[in-house]
C-alpha positions in Angstrom: 32.8 16.6 -3.7 29.2 15.9 -3.0 27.5 13.2 -5.0 23.8 13.3 -5.5 22.1 9.9 -5.4 18.5 9.2 -6.3 16.4 6.9 -4.0 13.6 5.2 -5.8 10.4 3.7 -4.3 11.6 0.2 -3.4 9.8 -3.1 -4.1 7.4 -3.5 -1.2 6.9 -7.2 -1.8 3.8 -9.4 -2.1 3.3 -8.3 -5.7 2.6 -4.7 -4.8 3.4 -2.3 -7.7 2.5 1.1 -6.4 2.0 3.1 -3.2 0.4 6.3 -2.1 2.4 9.0 -0.2 0.7 9.5 3.1 3.2 11.7 5.0 6.6 13.1 4.3 8.9 12.8 7.3 11.8 15.0 6.0 12.0 18.4 4.2 14.4 19.5 1.5 17.6 20.5 3.2 17.3 18.1 6.1 20.2 15.9 7.0 19.3 12.2 7.0 21.1 9.2 8.3 21.4 5.8 6.7 18.1 3.8 7.0 16.3 6.8 8.5 12.6 6.7 7.7 11.9 9.5 5.2 8.3 8.9 4.0 5.2 7.0 5.1 3.4 5.3 2.2 0.2 3.3 2.0 -0.1 0.2 -0.2 -2.9 -2.1 -0.8 -1.7 -4.1 2.2 -0.7 -1.6 4.9 1.1 1.6 5.7 4.8 1.4 6.0 7.7 3.8 6.8 10.3 3.7 4.0 13.9 4.3 5.1 16.5 6.0 2.9 19.5 3.9 2.1 21.8 6.9 1.9 23.1 9.4 4.5 23.4 13.0 3.5 21.3 16.1 2.7 17.9 15.8 1.0 18.0 17.9 -2.1 14.6 17.1 -3.7 11.4 15.2 -3.0 9.2 13.7 -5.7 5.4 13.6 -5.2 2.9 15.4 -3.0 1.2 13.8 -0.1 -1.7 11.8 -1.6 0.0 11.1 -4.9 0.4 7.5 -6.1 3.8 6.4 -7.3 4.8 3.1 -9.0 7.6 1.0 -7.7 10.9 2.3 -9.2 9.8 5.9 -9.4 12.1 8.5 -7.8 11.2 9.4 -4.1 14.0 11.8 -3.3 17.6 12.7 -4.0 20.3 12.9 -1.4 23.7 14.6 -1.6 26.4 12.5 0.1 30.1 12.8 0.6 32.2 16.0 1.1 30.4 19.2 0.6 27.0 17.6 1.5 26.6 20.1 4.4 26.1 23.0 2.0 29.7 24.1 1.5 31.1 23.1 -1.9 34.7 22.5 -2.3 36.6 24.6 -4.9 36.0 23.5 -8.5 32.5 22.0 -7.7 29.8 23.0 -10.2 28.1 26.1 -9.1 30.8 27.2 -6.7 32.6 29.6 -9.2 35.9 28.0 -8.2 37.1 26.7 -11.6 36.0 24.7 -14.6 33.7 21.8 -14.3 35.5 18.5 -14.8 34.0 15.0 -15.1 35.2 12.6 -12.5 37.8 10.0 -13.5 36.8 6.4 -13.7 39.0 5.5 -10.6 37.4 8.4 -8.6 33.9 7.3 -9.5 34.7 3.7 -8.4 36.2 4.8 -5.2 33.1 7.0 -4.3 30.8 4.1 -5.1 32.8 1.9 -2.6 32.7 4.5 0.1 29.3 6.0 -0.4 26.9 5.2 2.4 23.9 3.0 1.4 22.1 -0.1 2.3 19.9 -0.7 -0.7 16.2 -0.1 -1.1 14.9 -1.8 2.0 12.0 -1.5 4.4 12.2 -0.9 8.2 12.7 -4.3 9.9 13.8 -6.2 6.9 17.5 -5.8 7.4 20.1 -3.8 5.3 22.8 -4.7 2.9 25.4 -2.8 1.0 24.0 -1.0 -2.0 25.0 -2.6 -5.3 27.6 -0.8 -7.3 26.2 1.0 -10.3 28.1 1.7 -13.5 28.5 5.3 -14.5 29.3 6.7 -17.9 32.3 9.0 -17.8 31.4 12.2 -19.6 34.1 14.3 -21.4 35.4 17.4 -19.7 33.5 20.5 -20.6 33.8 24.2 -19.9 31.4 25.6 -17.4 28.8 27.9 -19.0 28.3 31.4 -17.8 25.1 30.4 -16.1 26.6 27.4 -14.3 29.7 29.3 -13.1 27.7 32.2 -11.7 24.8 30.2 -10.3 26.3 29.2 -7.0 26.3 32.3 -4.8 28.1 32.3 -1.4 26.0 30.5 1.3 23.9 28.5 -1.2 22.9 25.0 0.0 23.5 21.7 -1.8 22.4 21.8 -5.4 20.3 19.0 -6.8 21.4 17.1 -9.9 20.3 19.2 -12.8 21.2 18.7 -16.4 20.4 22.3 -17.2 21.7 25.6 -15.8 21.1 26.6 -12.2 19.3 29.7 -11.1 21.5 32.2 -9.2 21.0 32.2 -5.5 18.8 29.1 -5.4 18.9 27.4 -2.0 18.1 23.9 -3.1 17.5 22.9 -6.7 15.3 19.9 -7.8 16.2 17.4 -10.3 15.6 18.8 -13.8 14.6 16.3 -16.4 15.7 18.4 -19.4 18.1 21.2 -20.2 17.0 24.7 -19.6 18.1 27.8 -21.5 21.2 29.6 -20.1 20.1 31.9 -17.3 16.5 30.4 -17.2 15.3 28.4 -14.2 14.8 24.8 -15.2 11.6 22.9 -14.5 12.6 20.9 -11.4 11.0 19.3 -8.4 11.5 20.9 -5.1 9.6 20.4 -1.8 7.6 17.7 -3.6 6.1 20.1 -6.2 6.6 20.3 -9.9 7.0 23.8 -11.4 5.5 24.4 -14.7 8.2 24.9 -17.4 8.1 28.2 -19.2 9.7 27.0 -22.5 7.2 25.2 -24.8 9.7 22.4 -25.5 10.8 22.1 -21.8 9.8 19.4 -19.3 6.1 18.7 -18.8 4.9 19.2 -15.2 3.6 15.7 -14.6 4.5 13.4 -11.8 2.3 10.4 -12.3 3.3 8.0 -15.1 -0.3 7.0 -15.3 -1.2 10.5 -16.4 1.4 10.3 -19.2 0.2 6.9 -20.4 -3.4 8.1 -20.4 -2.5 11.1 -22.5 -0.2 9.0 -24.8 -2.9 6.4 -25.5 -5.4 9.1 -26.5 -3.0 11.2 -28.5 -3.1 14.2 -26.2 -0.2 16.6 -26.1 0.4 17.4 -22.4 2.2 20.7 -23.3 -1.2 22.1 -24.4 -2.6 21.7 -20.9 -2.5 24.0 -17.9 -2.6 21.8 -14.8 -4.9 22.5 -11.9 -2.5 21.1 -9.3 0.0 23.0 -7.2 2.3 25.2 -9.3 0.6 24.0 -12.5 0.9 20.3 -11.9 -1.1 18.3 -14.4 -3.4 15.8 -12.7 -5.3 12.8 -14.1 -8.5 14.8 -13.7 -7.1 17.5 -16.0 -6.4 14.9 -18.8 -9.8 13.3 -18.4 -11.5 16.7 -18.6 -9.5 17.6 -21.7 -10.4 14.3 -23.4 -14.1 14.7 -22.6 -14.0 18.3 -23.9 -12.1 17.2 -27.1 -14.7 14.5 -27.7 -17.6 16.9 -27.2 -16.0 19.2 -29.8 -15.9 16.5 -32.5 -12.7 14.6 -31.5 -10.3 17.4 -31.9 -7.0 16.8 -30.1 -6.5 20.4 -29.1 -7.4 20.5 -25.4 -8.7 23.4 -23.4 -6.9 24.7 -20.3 -7.9 22.7 -17.2 -9.6 25.0 -14.8 -9.5 24.5 -11.0 -11.5 21.6 -9.7 -12.2 20.7 -6.1 -10.1 17.9 -4.6 -11.5 14.6 -3.4 -14.3 12.5 -5.1 -15.2 13.7 -8.6 -18.8 14.4 -9.4 -19.4 13.1 -12.8 -21.3 15.3 -15.3 -23.1 14.1 -18.4 -20.7 14.1 -21.3 -19.6 12.1 -24.3 -17.0 9.3 -23.7 -13.4 10.0 -24.4 -12.1 9.4 -27.9 -11.1 5.8 -28.5 -12.9 4.5 -25.4 -16.0 2.3 -25.1 -19.1 4.1 -23.9 -19.7 3.8 -20.2 -22.7 1.7 -19.1 -22.9 3.8 -15.9 -25.5 6.6 -16.0 -24.2 10.1 -15.6 -24.4 11.9 -12.3 -23.3 10.9 -8.7 -20.0 10.9 -7.0 -17.1 8.7 -8.3 -14.9 7.3 -5.6 -11.7 5.6 -6.8 -11.2 2.0 -5.9 -7.6 2.1 -4.8 -5.5 1.2 -1.8 -7.0 -1.2 0.7 -10.5 -0.8 -0.8 -9.2 -1.6 -4.3 -7.3 -4.7 -3.0 -10.4 -5.9 -1.2 -12.6 -5.4 -4.3 -10.1 -7.3 -6.5 -9.9 -10.2 -4.1 -13.7 -10.4 -3.5 -14.3 -10.3 -7.2 -11.7 -13.0 -7.9 -13.2 -15.2 -5.2 -16.8 -15.0 -6.7 -15.4 -15.5 -10.1 -13.2 -18.6 -9.4 -14.6 -20.3 -6.3 -17.8 -22.3 -6.5 -18.8 -21.6 -2.9 -21.7 -22.9 -0.8 -22.9 -21.8 2.6 -24.5 -23.7 5.5 -25.4 -22.4 9.0 -26.7 -23.4 12.4 -27.9 -21.8 15.6 -26.0 -22.7 18.7 -26.5 -22.2 22.4 -23.5 -20.3 23.6 -24.5 -20.0 27.2 -22.0 -22.5 28.5 -19.2 -21.0 26.4 -19.9 -17.6 27.9 -19.9 -19.1 31.4 -16.6 -20.9 30.7 -15.0 -17.6 29.6 -16.2 -15.9 32.8 -14.7 -18.6 34.9 -11.4 -18.4 33.1 -11.2 -14.6 33.6 -12.2 -14.9 37.2 -9.3 -17.3 37.9 -6.7 -14.5 37.4 -4.1 -13.9 34.8 -4.6 -12.3 31.4 -8.1 -12.0 30.2 -9.3 -14.4 27.6 -11.2 -13.0 24.6 -14.2 -14.6 23.1 -12.5 -14.5 19.7 -9.6 -16.5 21.1 -12.0 -19.2 22.3 -13.7 -19.4 18.9 -10.2 -19.6 17.2 -9.3 -22.4 19.5 -12.5 -24.2 18.5 -11.7 -23.6 14.8 -8.2 -25.1 15.0 -9.6 -28.2 16.8 -12.3 -28.5 14.1 -9.7 -28.2 11.3 -7.7 -31.0 12.8 -10.7 -33.2 12.4 -11.7 -31.9 9.0 -8.4 -30.9 7.2 -10.2 -30.7 3.8 -11.3 -27.1 4.8 -7.7 -26.0 5.7 -6.6 -26.1 2.1 -6.5 -24.4 -1.3 -7.0 -25.4 -4.9 -4.0 -25.4 -7.4 -6.0 -24.8 -10.5 -3.0 -25.2 -12.9 -2.1 -28.6 -11.4 -5.8 -29.5 -10.7 -4.9 -30.5 -7.2 -6.2 -29.7 -3.7 -3.4 -28.7 -1.4 -4.0 -29.5 2.3 -1.9 -27.6 4.8 -0.3 -29.1 7.9 -0.5 -25.8 9.7 -3.2 -23.3 10.5 -2.5 -19.7 9.7 -5.7 -18.2 10.9 -7.0 -14.9 9.4 -9.5 -12.7 11.1 -11.5 -9.9 9.7 -10.8 -6.5 11.3 -12.6 -3.3 10.5 -10.5 -0.2 10.5 -10.6 3.4 9.4 -8.8 2.4 6.2 -11.4 -0.3 5.5 -11.6 -4.1 6.0 -8.2 -5.9 6.6 -7.5 -9.5 7.4 -4.5 -10.0 9.6 -3.1 -13.5 10.0 -2.2 -15.3 13.2 0.7 -17.6 12.3 0.6 -21.2 13.6 -2.7 -20.7 15.4 -3.0 -24.4 15.9 0.1 -24.3 18.2 -1.3 -21.5 20.5 -3.5 -21.7 23.5 -6.3 -19.3 24.3 -4.0 -17.0 26.2 -1.5 -16.8 23.4 -4.3 -16.3 20.8 -5.7 -13.5 22.8 -2.4 -11.7 23.0 -1.8 -12.1 19.2 -5.3 -11.0 18.3 -4.8 -7.8 20.4 -1.4 -7.1 18.9 -2.5 -7.5 15.3 -5.8 -5.5 15.9 -3.9 -2.6 17.3 -1.4 -2.6 14.5 -4.3 -2.8 11.9 -6.0 0.2 13.4 -2.7 2.1 13.4 -1.9 1.1 9.8 1.3 -0.6 10.9 0.7 -4.1 9.6 3.4 -5.5 7.4 2.6 -7.3 4.1 3.7 -10.5 5.8 1.1 -10.1 8.5 -1.7 -9.7 5.9 -1.0 -12.7 3.7 -0.5 -16.4 3.9 -3.7 -17.3 5.7 -5.2 -20.8 5.3 -8.6 -20.3 7.0 -10.5 -17.1 8.1 -12.7 -16.4 11.1 -15.1 -13.6 10.7 -16.8 -12.2 13.8 -19.5 -9.9 12.2 -21.5 -10.1 15.4 -19.7 -6.9 16.5 -21.8 -5.0 13.9 -25.0 -6.1 15.7 -26.1 -8.6 13.0 -27.2 -12.2 13.5 -26.1 -13.9 10.3 -24.4 -13.4 7.0 -23.1 -15.4 4.0 -19.3 -14.8 4.0 -17.3 -14.6 0.8 -14.3 -17.0 0.8 -11.0 -15.2 1.3 -9.2 -16.2 -1.9 -7.2 -18.5 -2.2 -8.4 -20.1 1.0 -11.1 -22.8 0.9 -13.4 -21.8 3.8 -14.5 -19.0 6.2 -16.5 -19.3 9.5 -18.8 -16.5 10.3 -20.0 -15.7 13.8 -23.0 -13.5 14.5 -23.9 -11.6 17.6 -24.7 -13.6 20.9 -28.1 -12.5 22.2 -30.7 -13.8 24.6 -33.4 -15.9 22.8 -36.0 -18.4 23.7 -34.4 -21.9 23.6 -35.5 -25.4 24.5 -32.9 -26.5 27.1 -33.2 -29.9 28.7 -36.8 -30.2 27.6 -37.9 -26.9 28.9 -38.3 -23.5 27.3 -35.6 -21.1 28.6 -33.8 -17.9 27.8 -30.4 -18.7 26.5 -27.5 -17.0 24.8 -27.8 -18.0 21.2 -25.4 -17.4 18.3 -25.7 -18.2 14.6 -22.7 -19.8 12.9 -22.3 -19.8 9.1 -19.7 -21.6 7.0 -18.9 -20.7 3.4 -16.7 -23.2 1.7 -15.2 -24.1 -1.7 -17.3 -27.0 -3.0 -14.3 -28.3 -4.9 -12.4 -29.3 -1.8 -15.2 -31.2 -0.1 -18.8 -32.1 -0.2 -21.6 -31.0 2.0 -21.1 -33.8 4.4 -17.6 -32.7 5.4 -18.7 -29.0 5.7 -21.7 -30.0 7.8 -19.6 -32.1 10.0 -17.1 -29.3 10.5 -19.9 -26.8 11.4 -21.7 -29.3 13.7 -18.4 -29.9 15.6 -17.9 -26.2 16.0 -21.5 -25.8 17.3 -21.0 -28.7 19.8 -17.9 -27.1 21.2 -19.7 -23.8 21.6 -22.6 -25.5 23.4 -20.4 -27.9 25.4 -16.9 -26.4 25.8 -15.8 -29.6 27.6 -15.8 -31.3 24.2 -12.5 -29.5 23.5 -10.9 -31.5 26.4 -10.6 -34.4 24.0 -8.1 -32.5 21.8 -6.0 -30.8 24.6 
């Protein structure tokens, strides 16, 4: 008989605790294979395709596109084993072929051994046999009239429901509570939550954040009518009810939530929610949630400013000879060399001379940790916001290898295919903000690194060259560094060496 297994949002690594559903890749009723990607999710690091560790028929999906789910929350359920193609064997619940019997312990163990699964994994991370899970053996019971008559001929696989099944249902979602005999339970199907008709039935809420917000403020979710699809209660519904309750004198009885437009919420003047501190932000304007990539960037920048005593120094450099050298390299044939790759090669040579800047501060041990390798991060602007991919072992790559790796990571960043491992672990960051048409900036150190080199645009400017005024290609270089790892002399020496290599590329020959 078919066994319905629940696949939960796996641990995506790097300390990520939640993900947003971007696109469902399967529908309820589709047949999936082991490790087939079923949903595309976006984390604070990147967009990834999540594969299902089970092979069978999808019986339910949890969460609409755009919904945020915490790690460990159900993603979908899959029916595996015999009868998973929509034809139930005799005696299966809902088939009308006999009483419902709980599986014997030996049968359960055998199914767990033979069920297809590879564990909650990500594409490209390898698979392994799913760990065995203990199951409680329930006593045999007689099928209720609703259960025995629910499975009409030709019905597809039924989802795991603890209540009665509606007659003639094609695919039933997972019900979180028992429904009355003959009544349709509140389940999830096609990623939507149906509002429960019984007052004491399941509450149509997907997000655990919404439940926690209501629980902390003493709000009964059963008194709300959600504005989401099929009555789904959204966070905006709870916040609206709390504001309305506060405006009415703190009463917990909440009004029905009316329809509100999706997207950014325009805040209206109102009293703060009960039990919360008054907001210091004036009313009005559009509120845009800090989540996903933008939220991760905000947290990291705030932490950098809060923990790192940074300082910035800058210098103008004549980049005319560097531009000529690049032109000569590309004219010699072979793959084209990018300007960013040449700047990266200069950075790795400078870090070899000034290793203090290729480090981090261990605040607990009160130690400066210097690295013997350079994992070079570079800022890349994408439609999803600013991301910093990392070139591993940049010190061991030549200009051609750096160019190829920069191109690969940039393309993956713009397509949202970067893995968490490609976005973390950097030891130094190169930020080419000259692509935005600006000359200078004061970069914020990419925590927990110790320094960042910023490069402005290269433009023709008057410049004294060999004692005469000439028009040269000039660039401004700026270095922001953690003043705990070194003093100004070290930072100035690093920046001066970088400028010398830009003005006289032949200086690099000493380190080749």
